[in-house]
PANU-275541 format. One record per residue (C-alpha): x, y, z; residue in one letter. Coordinates in steps of 0.001 Angstrom, whole numbers, plus 500000, padded with zeros to 6 digits. Last residue first. Layout:
<node <X,Y,Z>,"a">
...
//
This chain:
<node <815918,599078,194228>,"x">
<node <816817,601763,196727>,"x">
<node <819377,604294,195611>,"x">
<node <822169,604966,198068>,"x">
<node <823897,608181,199096>,"x">
<node <826981,607455,201156>,"x">
<node <828372,609068,204305>,"x">
<node <831638,610118,205980>,"x">
<node <833637,608473,203146>,"x">
<node <836766,607571,205112>,"x">
<node <835052,607102,208459>,"x">
<node <832254,605178,206738>,"x">
<node <834690,602741,205158>,"x">
<node <836943,602299,208165>,"x">
<node <834070,601689,210567>,"x">
<node <832245,599250,208306>,"x">
<node <835461,597288,207701>,"x">
<node <836340,597125,211372>,"x">
<node <832799,596012,212258>,"x">
<node <833013,593194,209693>,"x">
<node <836560,592264,210796>,"x">
<node <835331,591027,214142>,"x">
<node <834434,592628,217445>,"x">
<node <835013,590086,220227>,"x">
<node <837952,591900,221727>,"x">
<node <835746,594964,222080>,"x">
<node <832945,592925,223642>,"x">
<node <835393,591207,226042>,"x">
<node <836893,594520,227035>,"x">
<node <833474,595920,227849>,"x">
<node <833612,595732,231637>,"x">
<node <835169,599133,231984>,"x">
<node <835426,600830,228585>,"x">
<node <832409,603086,229152>,"x">
<node <834166,606356,229936>,"x">
<node <836568,605775,227014>,"x">
<node <833705,605771,224508>,"x">
<node <832922,602327,223008>,"x">
<node <834580,601109,219773>,"x">
<node <834013,601153,216024>,"x">
<node <830621,602832,216097>,"x">
<node <827814,601119,214186>,"x">
<node <826159,602912,211210>,"x">
<node <822959,604973,211407>,"x">
<node <821031,605028,208125>,"x">
<node <818508,607652,207036>,"x">
<node <815574,607080,204688>,"x">
<node <814056,608874,201709>,"x">
<node <810820,608090,199849>,"x">
<node <808943,610465,202144>,"x">
<node <805492,610228,203747>,"x">
<node <803820,613515,204477>,"x">
<node <802074,613254,207834>,"x">
<node <799348,615699,208896>,"x">
<node <799565,616171,212674>,"x">
<node <798391,619801,212887>,"x">
<node <801973,621083,213063>,"x">
<node <802909,619305,209829>,"x">
<node <804894,616085,209872>,"x">
<node <807664,615409,207356>,"x">
<node <808941,611845,207187>,"x">
<node <812325,610134,206942>,"x">
<node <812391,606347,207247>,"x">
<node <814877,604681,209641>,"x">
<node <817852,602486,208759>,"x">
<node <819902,600798,211495>,"x">
<node <823377,599472,210669>,"x">
<node <824206,595934,211849>,"x">
<node <826855,594746,214328>,"x">
<node <825288,595879,217563>,"x">
<node <827498,597299,220291>,"x">
<node <826514,600894,219696>,"x">
<node <822849,599927,219707>,"x">
<node <822834,598923,223360>,"x">
<node <821135,602128,224487>,"x">
<node <818554,601630,221775>,"x">
<node <816539,603948,219541>,"x">
<node <817163,607068,221600>,"x">
<node <820838,606089,221626>,"x">
<node <820859,606964,217933>,"x">
<node <821115,610633,218724>,"x">
<node <818675,612676,216682>,"x">
<node <820155,614330,213536>,"x">
<node <819697,618081,213977>,"x">
<node <817547,619581,211220>,"x">
<node <817775,622033,208344>,"x">
<node <814948,622612,205863>,"x">
<node <815456,624122,202402>,"x">
<node <813416,624940,199308>,"x">
<node <810551,626972,200797>,"x">
<node <813212,628694,202872>,"x">
<node <815352,628203,205969>,"x">
<node <812988,626452,208390>,"x">
<node <814850,624904,211313>,"x">
<node <813975,621468,212670>,"x">
<node <814913,619784,215956>,"x">
<node <814278,616175,215031>,"x">
<node <811322,614075,216138>,"x">
<node <812104,610381,216587>,"x">
<node <809451,607893,215373>,"x">
<node <811405,607040,212212>,"x">
<node <813649,610061,211824>,"x">
<node <811059,612853,211863>,"x">
<node <811490,616278,210253>,"x">
<node <809087,618957,211455>,"x">
<node <806964,621179,209223>,"x">
<node <805103,624351,210223>,"x">
<node <807833,626744,209068>,"x">
<node <807017,625744,205451>,"x">
<node <808590,623617,202705>,"x">
<node <806969,623689,199245>,"x">
<node <809985,622318,197385>,"x">
<node <813091,620244,198010>,"x">
<node <816471,620179,199681>,"x">
<node <816721,618692,203169>,"x">
<node <819762,619600,205242>,"x">
<node <820971,617144,207874>,"x">
<node <823130,618237,210776>,"x">
<node <825409,615889,212734>,"x">
<node <826754,617089,216086>,"x">
<node <826861,613874,218151>,"x">
<node <828822,611809,215609>,"x">
<node <829015,613539,212253>,"x">
<node <829278,616875,210504>,"x">
<node <827123,617986,207581>,"x">
<node <824744,615683,205705>,"x">
<node <822990,616834,202533>,"x">
<node <819710,615314,201359>,"x">
<node <817806,615570,198064>,"x">
<node <814455,616072,196349>,"x">
<node <812095,616202,199332>,"x">
<node <808614,617421,198364>,"x">
<node <806214,619348,200584>,"x">
<node <802542,619136,199485>,"x">
<node <800869,622552,199367>,"x">
<node <798356,621100,199817>,"x">
<node <796550,618669,202106>,"x">
<node <793636,620855,203206>,"x">
<node <792328,619646,206552>,"x">
<node <789874,617241,208133>,"x">
<node <789989,617405,211916>,"x">
<node <791828,615774,214816>,"x">
<node <794961,614961,212860>,"x">
<node <797108,611922,213620>,"x">
<node <795586,609581,211003>,"x">
<node <795571,612252,208275>,"x">
<node <798230,610439,206247>,"x">
<node <800170,611409,203139>,"x">
<node <801500,609970,199882>,"x">
<node <801802,611908,196618>,"x">
<node <802729,609968,193469>,"x">
<node <803949,611182,190083>,"x">
<node <803913,609015,186959>,"x">
<node <805291,609754,183509>,"x">
<node <804608,608265,180084>,"x">
<node <806469,607752,176804>,"x">
<node <804382,607336,173663>,"x">
<node <803741,604743,170965>,"x">
<node <800278,605185,169458>,"x">
<node <797980,602299,168537>,"x">
<node <795879,601613,165455>,"x">
<node <793720,598477,165679>,"x">
<node <790704,600259,167181>,"x">
<node <790561,602703,164286>,"x">
<node <790175,599952,161657>,"x">
<node <793027,598501,159654>,"x">
<node <793771,598095,155916>,"x">
<node <796735,595935,154919>,"x">
<node <799938,596976,153144>,"x">
<node <802805,595318,151237>,"x">
<node <800537,594081,148460>,"x">
<node <799609,597612,147458>,"x">
<node <796839,598059,144860>,"x">
<node <794235,595653,146254>,"x">
<node <795047,596427,149917>,"x">
<node <794582,593321,152063>,"x">
<node <791846,593527,154738>,"x">
<node <792704,593237,158446>,"x">
<node <790879,590730,160648>,"x">
<node <790613,592233,164150>,"x">
<node <791317,590311,167344>,"x">
<node <789717,591553,170584>,"x">
<node <790669,593567,173676>,"x">
<node <787643,595100,175395>,"x">
<node <786881,598735,176268>,"x">
<node <784186,598879,173581>,"x">
<node <786611,597601,170926>,"x">
<node <790391,597653,171300>,"x">
<node <792168,595674,168586>,"x">
<node <795238,593465,168278>,"x">
<node <795604,592371,164672>,"x">
<node <794854,589224,162655>,"x">
<node <796561,589334,159254>,"x">
<node <796484,585563,158622>,"x">
<node <798080,584516,161888>,"x">
<node <801535,583072,162628>,"x">
<node <802299,585960,164997>,"x">
<node <799394,588174,165992>,"x">
<node <799862,591527,164279>,"x">
<node <800319,594528,166540>,"x">
<node <799756,597958,164996>,"x">
<node <801698,601213,165115>,"x">
<node <801312,604978,165140>,"x">
<node <804512,606849,165928>,"x">
<node <804330,609252,168865>,"x">
<node <807709,608075,170219>,"x">
<node <809861,606033,167879>,"x">
<node <810058,602450,166609>,"x">
<node <813202,601931,164571>,"x">
<node <812993,601259,160856>,"x">
<node <812020,597849,159408>,"x">
<node <809098,598710,157112>,"x">
<node <807899,595954,154749>,"x">
<node <804475,595083,156175>,"x">
<node <803071,598594,156425>,"x">
<node <799794,598576,158385>,"x">
<node <797365,601016,156764>,"x">
<node <795334,603558,158703>,"x">
<node <797095,606493,157034>,"x">
<node <800523,605054,157830>,"x">
<node <800868,602421,160543>,"x">
<node <804194,600720,161372>,"x">
<node <803970,597066,162324>,"x">
<node <804857,595250,165564>,"x">
<node <804744,591470,165260>,"x">
<node <803001,589726,168146>,"x">
<node <803820,587230,170911>,"x">
<node <800738,586411,173033>,"x">
<node <799585,588950,175635>,"x">
<node <801058,588981,179131>,"x">
<node <799607,589469,182634>,"x">
<node <802480,590070,185085>,"x">
<node <800219,592081,187383>,"x">
<node <802296,595224,187821>,"x">
<node <804684,595031,184840>,"x">
<node <801799,594354,182435>,"x">
<node <803386,592512,179514>,"x">
<node <803156,593183,175773>,"x">
<node <805268,590765,173743>,"x">
<node <807389,591609,170731>,"x">
<node <808337,590009,167406>,"x">
<node <810188,592529,165285>,"x">
<node <808801,593827,161977>,"x">
<node <809156,597430,163056>,"x">
<node <812380,597823,164992>,"x">
<node <812765,597888,168775>,"x">
<node <815773,599545,170389>,"x">
<node <817846,597652,172913>,"x">
<node <818069,596696,176582>,"x">
<node <817104,593024,176681>,"x">
<node <814516,590737,178242>,"x">
<node <814743,587132,176998>,"x">
<node <811949,585550,175001>,"x">
<node <810918,581903,175449>,"x">
<node <807958,582543,177764>,"x">
<node <807217,585264,180324>,"x">
<node <808972,588068,178510>,"x">
<node <809620,591712,179124>,"x">
<node <811279,593795,176458>,"x">
<node <813224,596929,177455>,"x">
<node <813285,599170,174378>,"x">
<node <812680,602451,176233>,"x">
<node <811707,604756,173374>,"x">
<node <813076,608048,172015>,"x">
<node <814858,607095,168790>,"x">
<node <817288,609888,167978>,"x">
<node <820591,608057,168359>,"x">
<node <819385,604785,166833>,"x">
<node <818154,606736,163830>,"x">
<node <814528,607486,163065>,"x">
<node <813215,607745,159539>,"x">
<node <811416,611054,159377>,"x">
<node <807713,611385,160144>,"x">
<node <808279,613416,163299>,"x">
<node <805193,613841,165448>,"x">
<node <803489,617246,165366>,"x">
<node <803786,620677,167011>,"x">
<node <805346,619501,170265>,"x">
<node <804744,620590,173862>,"x">
<node <806799,618896,176580>,"x">
<node <805044,617904,179809>,"x">
<node <806585,618736,183191>,"x">
<node <805530,616441,186027>,"x">
<node <801979,616524,187311>,"x">
<node <800731,618835,190047>,"x">
<node <798417,618331,193034>,"x">
<node <795903,620686,194664>,"x">
<node <794113,619884,197900>,"x">
<node <791189,618385,199758>,"x">
<node <788617,621194,199665>,"x">
<node <785249,620631,201330>,"x">
<node <782594,621896,198907>,"x">
<node <779830,619345,199571>,"x">
<node <780940,617460,196484>,"x">
<node <784223,616671,198207>,"x">
<node <787417,618176,196829>,"x">
<node <790386,617461,194571>,"x">
<node <792054,619909,192157>,"x">
<node <794572,618272,189796>,"x">
<node <796921,620571,187903>,"x">
<node <798682,619469,184725>,"x">
<node <802086,620941,183969>,"x">
<node <803484,622899,181042>,"x">
<node <806455,622948,178678>,"x">
<node <807491,624799,175508>,"x">
<node <805178,627724,176177>,"x">
<node <803484,629716,173412>,"x">
<node <799889,628853,174303>,"x">
<node <797785,630376,171532>,"x">
<node <798328,627168,169544>,"x">
<node <795895,625346,171812>,"x">
<node <796534,622663,174434>,"x">
<node <794157,619737,174873>,"x">
<node <792155,617991,177599>,"x">
<node <789109,615976,176533>,"x">
<node <789499,612549,178175>,"x">
<node <790559,613480,181706>,"x">
<node <790740,610096,183438>,"x">
<node <789280,608798,186690>,"x">
<node <790039,606056,189187>,"x">
<node <789353,605311,192854>,"x">
<node <791294,602350,194229>,"x">
<node <789465,599349,195655>,"x">
<node <791405,596879,193446>,"x">
<node <788179,596183,191519>,"x">
<node <787901,599877,190688>,"x">
<node <785946,602632,192454>,"x">
<node <784843,605511,190224>,"x">
<node <786008,609121,190229>,"x">
<node <784225,611271,187647>,"x">
<node <786634,614055,186820>,"x">
<node <785527,617427,185512>,"x">
<node <787893,618544,182750>,"x">
<node <789307,622033,183115>,"x">
<node <788802,625540,181736>,"x">
<node <785433,626184,183428>,"x">
<node <785890,624734,186918>,"x">
<node <789648,625316,187037>,"x">
<node <789304,629077,186401>,"x">
<node <792541,630872,185552>,"x">
<node <794078,627936,183653>,"x">
<node <797793,628275,182901>,"x">
<node <798627,625203,185000>,"x">
<node <796564,623077,182649>,"x">
<node <793450,621277,183814>,"x">
<node <792078,618512,185998>,"x">
<node <788957,618881,188106>,"x">
<node <787800,616906,191100>,"x">
<node <785255,614832,192937>,"x">
<node <785061,612646,196014>,"x">
<node <781653,611873,197487>,"x">
<node <780765,613292,200874>,"x">
<node <778108,615703,199609>,"x">
<node <776259,612858,197864>,"x">
<node <775966,610791,201045>,"x">
<node <774654,613645,203166>,"x">
<node <776663,615808,205531>,"x">
<node <775955,615711,209263>,"x">
<node <779421,615706,210830>,"x">
<node <779350,611912,210966>,"x">
<node <778979,611855,207198>,"x">
<node <782126,613969,206878>,"x">
<node <784030,611592,209135>,"x">
<node <782805,608644,207070>,"x">
<node <784181,610310,203919>,"x">
<node <787612,610719,205529>,"x">
<node <787593,607077,206619>,"x">
<node <786747,606114,203021>,"x">
<node <789836,607960,201789>,"x">
<node <791795,606346,204617>,"x">
<node <791538,602935,202942>,"x">
<node <794367,603849,200572>,"x">
<node <794574,604715,196894>,"x">
<node <793350,607533,194659>,"x">
<node <794278,606996,191007>,"x">
<node <794261,609733,188371>,"x">
<node <794695,609401,184610>,"x">
<node <795830,611795,181869>,"x">
<node <794350,610793,178486>,"x">
<node <796699,608721,176324>,"x">
<node <796747,610705,174166>,"x">
<node <796004,614335,174996>,"x">
<node <793083,615574,172938>,"x">
<node <793909,617220,169639>,"x">
<node <791171,619828,169462>,"x">
<node <790880,621613,166132>,"x">
<node <789587,625191,165956>,"x">
<node <792875,626754,164935>,"x">
<node <795840,624564,165763>,"x">
<node <796153,621968,168518>,"x">
<node <799554,621249,170076>,"x">
<node <800714,617683,170575>,"x">
<node <801500,616712,174157>,"x">
<node <804658,615038,175437>,"x">
<node <805642,612986,178472>,"x">
<node <802211,611364,178636>,"x">
<node <800302,611256,181928>,"x">
<node <799798,609294,185135>,"x">
<node <798830,611043,188375>,"x">
<node <798806,609110,191651>,"x">
<node <797243,610479,194839>,"x">
<node <797855,608343,197911>,"x">
<node <796301,608017,201336>,"x">
<node <798222,606337,204106>,"x">
<node <797222,604268,207143>,"x">
<node <800797,602910,207416>,"x">
<node <800270,600242,210121>,"x">
<node <803675,600097,211805>,"x">
<node <804893,603551,210802>,"x">
<node <801632,605054,212091>,"x">
<node <802005,603152,215355>,"x">
<node <805516,604533,215799>,"x">
<node <804172,608016,215038>,"x">
<node <801634,607632,217842>,"x">
<node <804340,606383,220230>,"x">
<node <806811,609186,219479>,"x">
<node <804050,611700,219931>,"x">
<node <801718,613615,217647>,"x">
<node <798570,612907,219698>,"x">
<node <799372,615821,222029>,"x">
<node <798433,618171,219194>,"x">
<node <800368,621324,218526>,"x">
<node <797584,623594,217393>,"x">
<node <796905,624845,213900>,"x">
<node <794332,627364,212772>,"x">
<node <793712,627270,209052>,"x">
<node <793931,630479,207092>,"x">
<node <792810,631294,203558>,"x">
<node <794296,634111,201593>,"x">
<node <792562,634573,198272>,"x">
<node <794525,635422,195169>,"x">
<node <792862,636784,192071>,"x">
<node <790533,635359,189467>,"x">
<node <787742,637333,191167>,"x">
<node <785207,634514,191401>,"x">
<node <787510,631529,191015>,"x">
<node <789779,632635,193874>,"x">
<node <793048,630843,193227>,"x">
<node <794701,629458,196330>,"x">
<node <797169,630695,198866>,"x">
<node <798237,629002,202042>,"x">
<node <798333,630141,205627>,"x">
<node <799122,628068,208699>,"x">
<node <798074,629525,212035>,"x">
<node <799293,629928,215577>,"x">
<node <802425,632045,215300>,"x">
<node <801948,633241,211755>,"x">
<node <804251,632756,208768>,"x">
<node <802683,633553,205406>,"x">
<node <803555,630763,202986>,"x">
<node <803174,630519,199212>,"x">
<node <804095,633913,197871>,"x">
<node <807045,634837,200059>,"x">
<node <808214,631241,199978>,"x">
<node <808718,631376,196228>,"x">
<node <807153,628352,194563>,"x">
<node <809177,625786,192667>,"x">
<node <806996,623746,190330>,"x">
<node <806483,620248,191624>,"x">
<node <808671,617190,191195>,"x">
<node <808270,613708,192568>,"x">
<node <810738,611007,193469>,"x">
<node <809653,607473,194257>,"x">
<node <812683,605202,194032>,"x">
<node <813940,605693,197553>,"x">
<node <816901,607765,198674>,"x">
<node <819355,606814,201399>,"x">
<node <821215,608805,203970>,"x">
<node <824409,608102,205814>,"x">
<node <825496,608379,209415>,"x">
<node <828610,607955,211469>,"x">
//
């Protein structure tokens, strides 16, 4: 019996027809990219060879040490359209993080090949998926190393004009080394285009904001909507750093409104007044958080005047992460197109189980691996891969008599050794009893099996498999 499990990191890329994205050749992998000179399509081939380094042992070592590289794109869920000559830059600006020590390893390999320091530096462009020339229609990223060793950059001047009639679009990130060595192309999630934020009073039904409040002191987290005038606390969910309790105020024409109690909604402007203070507000000045003293309005006692740094915008955000490893490749290669697994489907069971992977950007040059076990893989289309579930006896001959299920991560490995880490895993569950040919000498083990094994067997026999969500 088997089941499969899905992790919490799911990404989405635009579906690409396999006839356009992959040209199947016996010894080469072909991908398509935009030719910036002719604005057409340029076929570029990379020769692949089945490397002896991609073995069960080398994959086991990869799983043990995880020498991964990651590309993380953070962006707003919505973007306001610009009209005429105005440029309403995306707020907050889309951000990129590059994580993993292997980025420096890649740069050292380029240096060893004879390239200079400047040619080995990472660079990139970010633009809209409608752009025909990423180097002229996009924002050039300046990747800088942060205190956590990750590389960071943000695209501060991206906007979408009124000539674009779409309702949704994606951001495209092009990464390369300054010497011209291409790394790959990565997409954001879908972004909704709006004309302008709603100024109507928001109802509970229409409010579009996650109202989960985090607290490190006397406040209790709760699932609810936030109203202006409420006391809130801003907490970083990664580091746990928290600001003091503050009162959230609605902002209208750079004035904080002290008597508004409607629900907080996406794209509203707001301000944070420090509780028990005389109109002191949270302010961003020269990349630093400070307190700003607001001025009372002479004609309106229910309003105070703010500066630009004290006005904040409420907006929902998205994050997409790509994780891969070049540790088993013998040369630097182009990472994209990045295959994405969106779902699993198990057919059959026992010794004849088949697992179908649903997703995007699949190619004939990908193999499915269950932990460090390679599975016989069949390419069906850019959206579907089919594989034979490896027999669990490969893991351990004594596994069938163990009491605990075994869960192994699912990975996709390209023919040249490039590993695409997946957020999915596969679980083998214990068999209820030994095969008839192996019953001799195992009577004591069978007698010894307790109600736990019986329960597991009955449940997974009845349901065949379960799909779990990792916390």
